[in-house]
TORMIDO-393053 format. One record per residue: residue in one letter; x, y, z of N, C-alpha, C, O in turn. Coordinates in Angstrom, 2 decimals. Layout:
% residues N
{pt A; {X; Y; Z}; {X; Y; Z}; {X; Y; Z}; {X; Y; Z}}
...
END
This chain:
% residues 147
{pt M; {101.66; 177.98; 82.45}; {101.51; 177.92; 81.01}; {100.79; 179.18; 80.53}; {99.90; 179.71; 81.20}}
{pt L; {101.18; 179.62; 79.38}; {100.55; 180.80; 78.81}; {99.87; 180.47; 77.49}; {99.58; 181.35; 76.68}}
{pt D; {99.61; 179.19; 77.28}; {98.99; 178.83; 76.00}; {97.54; 179.27; 75.97}; {96.89; 179.41; 77.01}}
{pt N; {97.05; 179.48; 74.76}; {95.67; 179.95; 74.64}; {94.88; 179.07; 73.68}; {93.84; 179.49; 73.16}}
{pt L; {95.37; 177.88; 73.45}; {94.67; 176.98; 72.53}; {93.96; 175.88; 73.32}; {94.42; 175.49; 74.39}}
{pt P; {92.85; 175.40; 72.81}; {92.08; 174.40; 73.55}; {92.83; 173.08; 73.65}; {93.59; 172.71; 72.76}}
{pt R; {92.59; 172.39; 74.74}; {93.15; 171.05; 74.92}; {92.09; 170.05; 74.47}; {90.90; 170.37; 74.42}}
{pt G; {92.52; 168.85; 74.16}; {91.58; 167.82; 73.73}; {92.17; 166.98; 72.63}; {93.34; 166.60; 72.70}}
{pt T; {91.38; 166.69; 71.62}; {91.81; 165.78; 70.57}; {91.39; 166.30; 69.20}; {90.27; 166.77; 69.00}}
{pt I; {92.31; 166.20; 68.27}; {92.00; 166.39; 66.85}; {92.25; 165.03; 66.20}; {93.39; 164.58; 66.15}}
{pt T; {91.21; 164.39; 65.72}; {91.36; 163.04; 65.18}; {92.02; 163.07; 63.81}; {92.12; 164.11; 63.16}}
{pt I; {92.49; 161.90; 63.39}; {93.14; 161.77; 62.08}; {92.20; 162.24; 60.97}; {92.66; 162.76; 59.95}}
{pt E; {90.91; 162.07; 61.16}; {89.94; 162.49; 60.15}; {89.84; 164.02; 60.05}; {89.41; 164.55; 59.03}}
{pt E; {90.24; 164.72; 61.11}; {90.13; 166.18; 61.16}; {91.45; 166.91; 60.90}; {91.46; 168.11; 60.63}}
{pt I; {92.55; 166.19; 60.97}; {93.87; 166.81; 60.82}; {94.07; 167.25; 59.37}; {93.71; 166.53; 58.44}}
{pt E; {94.66; 168.43; 59.20}; {94.93; 168.97; 57.87}; {96.38; 169.41; 57.77}; {96.99; 169.81; 58.77}}
{pt M; {96.93; 169.34; 56.57}; {98.28; 169.83; 56.32}; {98.37; 171.30; 56.74}; {97.45; 172.09; 56.49}}
{pt G; {99.48; 171.65; 57.36}; {99.72; 173.03; 57.75}; {99.11; 173.45; 59.07}; {99.36; 174.56; 59.54}}
{pt M; {98.30; 172.57; 59.71}; {97.76; 172.91; 61.03}; {98.91; 173.20; 61.98}; {99.93; 172.51; 61.95}}
{pt V; {98.75; 174.21; 62.83}; {99.77; 174.58; 63.81}; {99.11; 174.74; 65.17}; {98.02; 175.30; 65.28}}
{pt R; {99.77; 174.23; 66.18}; {99.36; 174.48; 67.57}; {100.61; 174.84; 68.35}; {101.72; 174.48; 67.96}}
{pt S; {100.42; 175.56; 69.46}; {101.58; 176.04; 70.21}; {101.24; 176.28; 71.67}; {100.07; 176.29; 72.06}}
{pt L; {102.28; 176.47; 72.45}; {102.13; 176.95; 73.81}; {103.32; 177.83; 74.14}; {104.39; 177.71; 73.53}}
{pt R; {103.13; 178.70; 75.10}; {104.20; 179.55; 75.62}; {104.37; 179.24; 77.10}; {103.40; 179.07; 77.83}}
{pt K; {105.64; 179.17; 77.51}; {105.92; 178.92; 78.92}; {107.20; 179.61; 79.31}; {108.20; 179.54; 78.59}}
{pt V; {107.18; 180.28; 80.45}; {108.40; 180.83; 81.03}; {109.05; 179.71; 81.83}; {108.42; 179.13; 82.72}}
{pt V; {110.30; 179.40; 81.52}; {111.04; 178.36; 82.23}; {111.59; 178.98; 83.51}; {112.35; 179.95; 83.47}}
{pt T; {111.21; 178.40; 84.64}; {111.58; 178.94; 85.94}; {112.67; 178.10; 86.60}; {112.95; 176.98; 86.19}}
{pt D; {113.28; 178.68; 87.63}; {114.24; 177.92; 88.44}; {113.57; 176.67; 89.00}; {114.17; 175.60; 89.04}}
{pt E; {112.33; 176.82; 89.44}; {111.60; 175.68; 90.00}; {111.41; 174.58; 88.95}; {111.54; 173.40; 89.27}}
{pt D; {111.10; 174.95; 87.71}; {110.97; 173.96; 86.63}; {112.26; 173.17; 86.48}; {112.24; 171.94; 86.37}}
{pt I; {113.39; 173.89; 86.46}; {114.69; 173.25; 86.27}; {115.00; 172.32; 87.44}; {115.47; 171.20; 87.24}}
{pt E; {114.73; 172.78; 88.65}; {114.97; 171.95; 89.84}; {114.09; 170.71; 89.84}; {114.56; 169.62; 90.17}}
{pt M; {112.80; 170.87; 89.47}; {111.90; 169.70; 89.42}; {112.33; 168.73; 88.33}; {112.29; 167.51; 88.54}}
{pt F; {112.76; 169.25; 87.17}; {113.21; 168.36; 86.10}; {114.46; 167.60; 86.54}; {114.58; 166.40; 86.27}}
{pt A; {115.37; 168.27; 87.22}; {116.57; 167.61; 87.73}; {116.19; 166.49; 88.70}; {116.78; 165.41; 88.67}}
{pt E; {115.22; 166.75; 89.54}; {114.78; 165.75; 90.51}; {114.15; 164.54; 89.81}; {114.49; 163.40; 90.11}}
{pt V; {113.24; 164.80; 88.90}; {112.53; 163.71; 88.22}; {113.46; 162.91; 87.31}; {113.40; 161.68; 87.28}}
{pt S; {114.31; 163.62; 86.56}; {115.17; 162.94; 85.58}; {116.43; 162.37; 86.21}; {117.07; 161.49; 85.62}}
{pt T; {116.79; 162.83; 87.38}; {118.05; 162.55; 88.08}; {119.26; 163.14; 87.36}; {120.40; 162.76; 87.64}}
{pt D; {119.04; 164.07; 86.44}; {120.12; 164.79; 85.76}; {120.43; 166.03; 86.58}; {119.76; 167.05; 86.44}}
{pt R; {121.44; 165.94; 87.42}; {121.80; 167.04; 88.31}; {123.10; 167.71; 87.86}; {123.88; 168.19; 88.68}}
{pt N; {123.32; 167.74; 86.56}; {124.49; 168.41; 86.00}; {124.53; 169.83; 86.55}; {123.53; 170.55; 86.45}}
{pt P; {125.66; 170.26; 87.12}; {125.71; 171.59; 87.72}; {125.52; 172.75; 86.75}; {125.26; 173.87; 87.18}}
{pt V; {125.64; 172.52; 85.44}; {125.38; 173.60; 84.48}; {123.92; 174.05; 84.56}; {123.58; 175.16; 84.15}}
{pt H; {123.08; 173.18; 85.10}; {121.66; 173.51; 85.26}; {121.33; 174.10; 86.63}; {120.35; 174.83; 86.78}}
{pt L; {122.15; 173.78; 87.64}; {121.76; 174.05; 89.02}; {122.70; 174.95; 89.82}; {122.30; 175.49; 90.85}}
{pt D; {123.93; 175.14; 89.37}; {124.94; 175.84; 90.16}; {125.45; 177.06; 89.40}; {126.18; 176.94; 88.41}}
{pt D; {125.07; 178.25; 89.88}; {125.45; 179.50; 89.21}; {126.97; 179.63; 89.06}; {127.45; 179.97; 87.98}}
{pt D; {127.71; 179.37; 90.12}; {129.16; 179.53; 90.08}; {129.79; 178.59; 89.06}; {130.64; 179.00; 88.27}}
{pt Y; {129.38; 177.35; 89.08}; {129.90; 176.38; 88.12}; {129.55; 176.80; 86.69}; {130.42; 176.81; 85.81}}
{pt A; {128.30; 177.14; 86.47}; {127.80; 177.43; 85.12}; {128.46; 178.67; 84.51}; {128.62; 178.75; 83.29}}
{pt R; {128.83; 179.64; 85.35}; {129.49; 180.85; 84.85}; {130.80; 180.54; 84.12}; {131.21; 181.28; 83.22}}
{pt D; {131.45; 179.45; 84.52}; {132.74; 179.09; 83.95}; {132.62; 178.12; 82.77}; {133.63; 177.56; 82.33}}
{pt T; {131.42; 177.91; 82.26}; {131.22; 177.03; 81.10}; {131.06; 177.87; 79.84}; {131.03; 179.10; 79.90}}
{pt I; {130.97; 177.19; 78.70}; {130.77; 177.91; 77.43}; {129.45; 178.68; 77.42}; {129.28; 179.60; 76.61}}
{pt F; {128.53; 178.33; 78.31}; {127.23; 179.00; 78.35}; {127.26; 180.28; 79.20}; {126.36; 181.11; 79.11}}
{pt E; {128.29; 180.42; 80.01}; {128.47; 181.60; 80.87}; {127.28; 181.85; 81.78}; {126.95; 183.00; 82.10}}
{pt G; {126.64; 180.79; 82.20}; {125.50; 180.89; 83.11}; {124.66; 179.63; 83.04}; {124.83; 178.78; 82.16}}
{pt R; {123.75; 179.53; 83.99}; {122.90; 178.33; 84.05}; {121.98; 178.24; 82.85}; {121.54; 179.25; 82.30}}
{pt I; {121.69; 177.00; 82.45}; {120.76; 176.74; 81.35}; {119.77; 175.66; 81.77}; {120.04; 174.86; 82.67}}
{pt A; {118.63; 175.66; 81.12}; {117.65; 174.60; 81.33}; {118.11; 173.33; 80.64}; {118.86; 173.38; 79.67}}
{pt H; {117.67; 172.21; 81.14}; {117.92; 170.94; 80.47}; {117.31; 170.97; 79.07}; {116.19; 171.45; 78.90}}
{pt G; {118.03; 170.47; 78.08}; {117.49; 170.43; 76.73}; {116.20; 169.63; 76.65}; {115.28; 170.00; 75.92}}
{pt M; {116.14; 168.55; 77.41}; {114.94; 167.72; 77.36}; {113.76; 168.36; 78.08}; {112.61; 167.99; 77.83}}
{pt L; {114.02; 169.31; 78.97}; {112.92; 170.09; 79.54}; {112.27; 170.91; 78.44}; {111.05; 170.98; 78.34}}
{pt T; {113.10; 171.55; 77.62}; {112.58; 172.31; 76.49}; {111.85; 171.39; 75.52}; {110.75; 171.71; 75.06}}
{pt A; {112.44; 170.24; 75.22}; {111.80; 169.28; 74.31}; {110.47; 168.79; 74.87}; {109.56; 168.46; 74.11}}
{pt G; {110.36; 168.74; 76.18}; {109.11; 168.33; 76.81}; {107.95; 169.25; 76.48}; {106.79; 168.83; 76.52}}
{pt L; {108.24; 170.49; 76.15}; {107.16; 171.41; 75.75}; {106.57; 171.00; 74.41}; {105.38; 171.18; 74.17}}
{pt I; {107.40; 170.45; 73.53}; {106.91; 169.89; 72.26}; {105.96; 168.73; 72.57}; {104.88; 168.63; 71.99}}
{pt S; {106.39; 167.87; 73.48}; {105.54; 166.74; 73.88}; {104.20; 167.22; 74.42}; {103.17; 166.60; 74.18}}
{pt A; {104.22; 168.32; 75.17}; {102.97; 168.86; 75.72}; {102.03; 169.32; 74.61}; {100.83; 169.08; 74.69}}
{pt V; {102.56; 169.97; 73.59}; {101.71; 170.42; 72.47}; {101.12; 169.20; 71.76}; {99.93; 169.17; 71.46}}
{pt I; {101.96; 168.20; 71.51}; {101.49; 167.00; 70.81}; {100.45; 166.25; 71.64}; {99.42; 165.83; 71.12}}
{pt G; {100.72; 166.07; 72.92}; {99.84; 165.28; 73.77}; {98.57; 165.97; 74.20}; {97.59; 165.31; 74.57}}
{pt E; {98.56; 167.30; 74.15}; {97.39; 168.05; 74.62}; {96.61; 168.75; 73.52}; {95.44; 169.06; 73.69}}
{pt Q; {97.28; 169.01; 72.36}; {96.62; 169.84; 71.35}; {96.60; 169.25; 69.95}; {95.55; 169.21; 69.31}}
{pt L; {97.75; 168.79; 69.46}; {97.83; 168.35; 68.07}; {98.72; 167.13; 67.92}; {99.94; 167.27; 67.95}}
{pt P; {98.17; 165.96; 67.77}; {96.75; 165.65; 67.72}; {96.01; 165.71; 69.06}; {94.79; 165.87; 69.08}}
{pt G; {96.73; 165.58; 70.18}; {96.07; 165.70; 71.47}; {95.89; 164.39; 72.18}; {96.64; 163.43; 71.97}}
{pt H; {94.89; 164.36; 73.03}; {94.65; 163.19; 73.88}; {94.48; 161.93; 73.04}; {93.74; 161.92; 72.06}}
{pt G; {95.17; 160.87; 73.44}; {95.10; 159.61; 72.72}; {96.21; 159.42; 71.70}; {96.30; 158.36; 71.08}}
{pt T; {97.05; 160.44; 71.51}; {98.16; 160.36; 70.56}; {99.24; 159.43; 71.11}; {99.50; 159.40; 72.32}}
{pt V; {99.87; 158.66; 70.22}; {100.97; 157.78; 70.58}; {102.22; 158.27; 69.84}; {102.23; 158.34; 68.61}}
{pt Y; {103.26; 158.60; 70.60}; {104.54; 159.00; 70.01}; {105.18; 157.78; 69.35}; {105.23; 156.71; 69.95}}
{pt M; {105.66; 157.94; 68.14}; {106.38; 156.86; 67.45}; {107.86; 157.20; 67.28}; {108.70; 156.30; 67.24}}
{pt G; {108.18; 158.47; 67.19}; {109.57; 158.87; 67.04}; {109.71; 160.38; 67.07}; {108.76; 161.11; 66.83}}
{pt Q; {110.94; 160.83; 67.37}; {111.20; 162.26; 67.48}; {112.68; 162.50; 67.19}; {113.54; 161.80; 67.73}}
{pt T; {112.97; 163.47; 66.34}; {114.34; 163.94; 66.18}; {114.44; 165.32; 66.82}; {113.46; 166.07; 66.84}}
{pt L; {115.61; 165.64; 67.33}; {115.82; 166.92; 67.99}; {117.19; 167.46; 67.64}; {118.16; 166.71; 67.56}}
{pt K; {117.26; 168.75; 67.42}; {118.54; 169.44; 67.28}; {118.47; 170.68; 68.14}; {117.58; 171.52; 67.98}}
{pt F; {119.42; 170.79; 69.07}; {119.46; 171.91; 69.99}; {120.35; 172.99; 69.40}; {121.52; 172.74; 69.12}}
{pt L; {119.79; 174.18; 69.20}; {120.50; 175.26; 68.51}; {121.04; 176.33; 69.45}; {122.03; 176.98; 69.12}}
{pt A; {120.42; 176.50; 70.59}; {120.84; 177.53; 71.53}; {120.29; 177.17; 72.91}; {119.29; 176.47; 73.02}}
{pt P; {120.93; 177.66; 73.96}; {120.45; 177.34; 75.31}; {119.19; 178.11; 75.67}; {118.91; 179.19; 75.16}}
{pt V; {118.44; 177.51; 76.57}; {117.30; 178.16; 77.21}; {117.72; 178.44; 78.64}; {118.23; 177.56; 79.33}}
{pt R; {117.50; 179.66; 79.08}; {117.95; 180.08; 80.41}; {116.75; 180.29; 81.35}; {115.63; 180.53; 80.89}}
{pt P; {117.00; 180.19; 82.64}; {115.90; 180.50; 83.58}; {115.35; 181.89; 83.27}; {116.10; 182.85; 83.09}}
{pt G; {114.04; 181.98; 83.22}; {113.37; 183.25; 82.92}; {113.00; 183.43; 81.46}; {112.23; 184.33; 81.13}}
{pt D; {113.56; 182.59; 80.57}; {113.20; 182.68; 79.15}; {111.78; 182.21; 78.92}; {111.33; 181.23; 79.51}}
{pt Q; {111.07; 182.92; 78.05}; {109.76; 182.47; 77.61}; {109.96; 181.66; 76.32}; {110.46; 182.18; 75.32}}
{pt V; {109.56; 180.40; 76.36}; {109.71; 179.51; 75.21}; {108.37; 179.40; 74.49}; {107.33; 179.19; 75.12}}
{pt L; {108.42; 179.55; 73.17}; {107.26; 179.28; 72.32}; {107.53; 177.93; 71.67}; {108.46; 177.79; 70.88}}
{pt A; {106.72; 176.93; 72.00}; {106.82; 175.60; 71.40}; {105.73; 175.48; 70.35}; {104.55; 175.67; 70.65}}
{pt E; {106.12; 175.14; 69.12}; {105.17; 175.04; 68.00}; {105.30; 173.68; 67.32}; {106.39; 173.12; 67.21}}
{pt V; {104.16; 173.18; 66.88}; {104.09; 171.92; 66.15}; {103.24; 172.18; 64.90}; {102.16; 172.77; 64.99}}
{pt E; {103.74; 171.73; 63.75}; {103.03; 171.95; 62.48}; {102.93; 170.64; 61.71}; {103.91; 169.91; 61.59}}
{pt V; {101.76; 170.35; 61.18}; {101.54; 169.13; 60.39}; {102.22; 169.29; 59.03}; {101.92; 170.22; 58.28}}
{pt I; {103.14; 168.36; 58.72}; {103.83; 168.38; 57.43}; {103.61; 167.10; 56.63}; {104.08; 167.00; 55.49}}
{pt G; {102.91; 166.14; 57.19}; {102.61; 164.91; 56.47}; {101.51; 164.13; 57.16}; {101.43; 164.10; 58.39}}
{pt I; {100.65; 163.50; 56.37}; {99.54; 162.72; 56.91}; {99.42; 161.43; 56.11}; {99.37; 161.46; 54.88}}
{pt D; {99.36; 160.30; 56.81}; {99.06; 159.01; 56.20}; {97.77; 158.52; 56.86}; {97.80; 157.89; 57.91}}
{pt H; {96.64; 158.82; 56.23}; {95.35; 158.49; 56.82}; {95.19; 157.00; 57.05}; {94.63; 156.58; 58.06}}
{pt G; {95.68; 156.19; 56.11}; {95.52; 154.73; 56.23}; {96.20; 154.16; 57.45}; {95.68; 153.24; 58.09}}
{pt K; {97.36; 154.69; 57.78}; {98.12; 154.20; 58.94}; {97.93; 155.07; 60.18}; {98.48; 154.76; 61.24}}
{pt R; {97.15; 156.16; 60.05}; {96.89; 157.11; 61.14}; {98.16; 157.79; 61.60}; {98.26; 158.21; 62.76}}
{pt R; {99.14; 157.91; 60.72}; {100.42; 158.53; 61.09}; {100.45; 159.98; 60.64}; {99.97; 160.34; 59.57}}
{pt V; {101.03; 160.80; 61.50}; {101.16; 162.22; 61.22}; {102.62; 162.61; 61.45}; {103.22; 162.27; 62.47}}
{pt Q; {103.18; 163.34; 60.48}; {104.53; 163.91; 60.60}; {104.37; 165.35; 61.05}; {103.56; 166.10; 60.51}}
{pt L; {105.17; 165.73; 62.03}; {105.07; 167.06; 62.61}; {106.42; 167.75; 62.61}; {107.42; 167.18; 63.05}}
{pt D; {106.46; 168.97; 62.12}; {107.63; 169.82; 62.27}; {107.53; 170.44; 63.65}; {106.49; 170.98; 64.03}}
{pt C; {108.61; 170.36; 64.42}; {108.60; 170.83; 65.80}; {109.69; 171.88; 65.99}; {110.80; 171.75; 65.47}}
{pt R; {109.35; 172.93; 66.72}; {110.34; 173.98; 66.97}; {110.02; 174.69; 68.29}; {108.87; 174.82; 68.70}}
{pt C; {111.09; 175.14; 68.92}; {110.96; 175.98; 70.11}; {111.76; 177.25; 69.85}; {112.87; 177.20; 69.33}}
{pt L; {111.17; 178.38; 70.22}; {111.80; 179.68; 70.00}; {111.83; 180.48; 71.30}; {110.93; 180.37; 72.14}}
{pt V; {112.88; 181.29; 71.44}; {112.99; 182.26; 72.52}; {113.27; 183.61; 71.86}; {114.25; 183.76; 71.14}}
{pt N; {112.41; 184.56; 72.11}; {112.53; 185.89; 71.50}; {112.67; 185.81; 69.97}; {113.46; 186.54; 69.37}}
{pt G; {111.90; 184.91; 69.36}; {111.90; 184.77; 67.91}; {113.05; 183.96; 67.35}; {113.10; 183.73; 66.14}}
{pt K; {113.99; 183.53; 68.19}; {115.15; 182.76; 67.75}; {114.92; 181.28; 68.04}; {114.56; 180.91; 69.15}}
{pt K; {115.15; 180.43; 67.02}; {114.98; 179.00; 67.22}; {116.06; 178.47; 68.16}; {117.25; 178.71; 67.98}}
{pt V; {115.60; 177.75; 69.17}; {116.53; 177.12; 70.12}; {116.50; 175.60; 70.00}; {117.40; 174.92; 70.47}}
{pt L; {115.46; 175.07; 69.36}; {115.31; 173.63; 69.17}; {114.48; 173.41; 67.91}; {113.49; 174.10; 67.68}}
{pt I; {114.90; 172.43; 67.09}; {114.11; 172.02; 65.93}; {114.09; 170.50; 65.87}; {114.93; 169.83; 66.46}}
{pt G; {113.11; 169.97; 65.15}; {113.04; 168.53; 64.97}; {111.77; 168.13; 64.27}; {110.96; 168.97; 63.87}}
{pt E; {111.61; 166.83; 64.14}; {110.39; 166.26; 63.56}; {109.90; 165.12; 64.44}; {110.69; 164.40; 65.04}}
{pt A; {108.60; 164.97; 64.49}; {107.98; 163.88; 65.24}; {107.07; 163.09; 64.32}; {106.47; 163.64; 63.39}}
{pt T; {106.98; 161.81; 64.59}; {105.99; 160.94; 63.95}; {105.10; 160.42; 65.05}; {105.57; 159.88; 66.05}}
{pt V; {103.80; 160.58; 64.87}; {102.85; 160.14; 65.88}; {101.72; 159.33; 65.24}; {101.42; 159.46; 64.05}}
{pt L; {101.12; 158.50; 66.07}; {99.91; 157.78; 65.70}; {98.74; 158.59; 66.26}; {98.58; 158.71; 67.47}}
{pt A; {97.93; 159.12; 65.37}; {96.83; 159.99; 65.79}; {95.60; 159.16; 66.16}; {95.37; 158.10; 65.59}}
{pt P; {94.83; 159.64; 67.11}; {93.58; 158.97; 67.44}; {92.58; 159.08; 66.27}; {92.66; 160.00; 65.46}}
{pt S; {91.66; 158.15; 66.23}; {90.65; 158.14; 65.18}; {89.27; 158.17; 65.81}; {89.01; 157.51; 66.82}}
{pt G; {88.39; 158.93; 65.19}; {87.00; 158.94; 65.63}; {86.31; 157.61; 65.40}; {85.30; 157.32; 66.03}}
{pt K; {86.85; 156.80; 64.51}; {86.27; 155.49; 64.19}; {86.55; 154.46; 65.28}; {85.78; 153.52; 65.46}}
{pt F; {87.66; 154.63; 66.00}; {88.08; 153.61; 66.96}; {88.03; 154.08; 68.40}; {87.92; 153.26; 69.31}}
{pt D; {88.10; 155.37; 68.62}; {88.24; 155.89; 69.99}; {86.92; 156.40; 70.53}; {86.87; 156.87; 71.67}}
END
């Protein structure tokens, strides 16, 4: 990981509109192989150079959900962080992520319901400044009053 932001918790009482947190990670062959093992998704477009060359991608790509997992890492470790409960997530995949790509995963607060402890987050992943994934998440943020 190449992130430079602190890990921990930002409680619902501390969250503000427009807050952004992020991480950077180079997706490696080992990451793709481990994700295939854990998920049991062994689609050859992710693992077999010869097969992948003959697809619309013209080469191997990372699993989309591996990239989406970086969003989960930002949410679970930084914003809101430890104690956050995922309630929902939308995703739209715009471009492939390839082995060796550095992904910037960003999460931005776009809505807060203090009474229900719910936070709406704009989520995006970029490679070389180009969006490869977009979506929104709804999470239940931890509270300093209860946690």
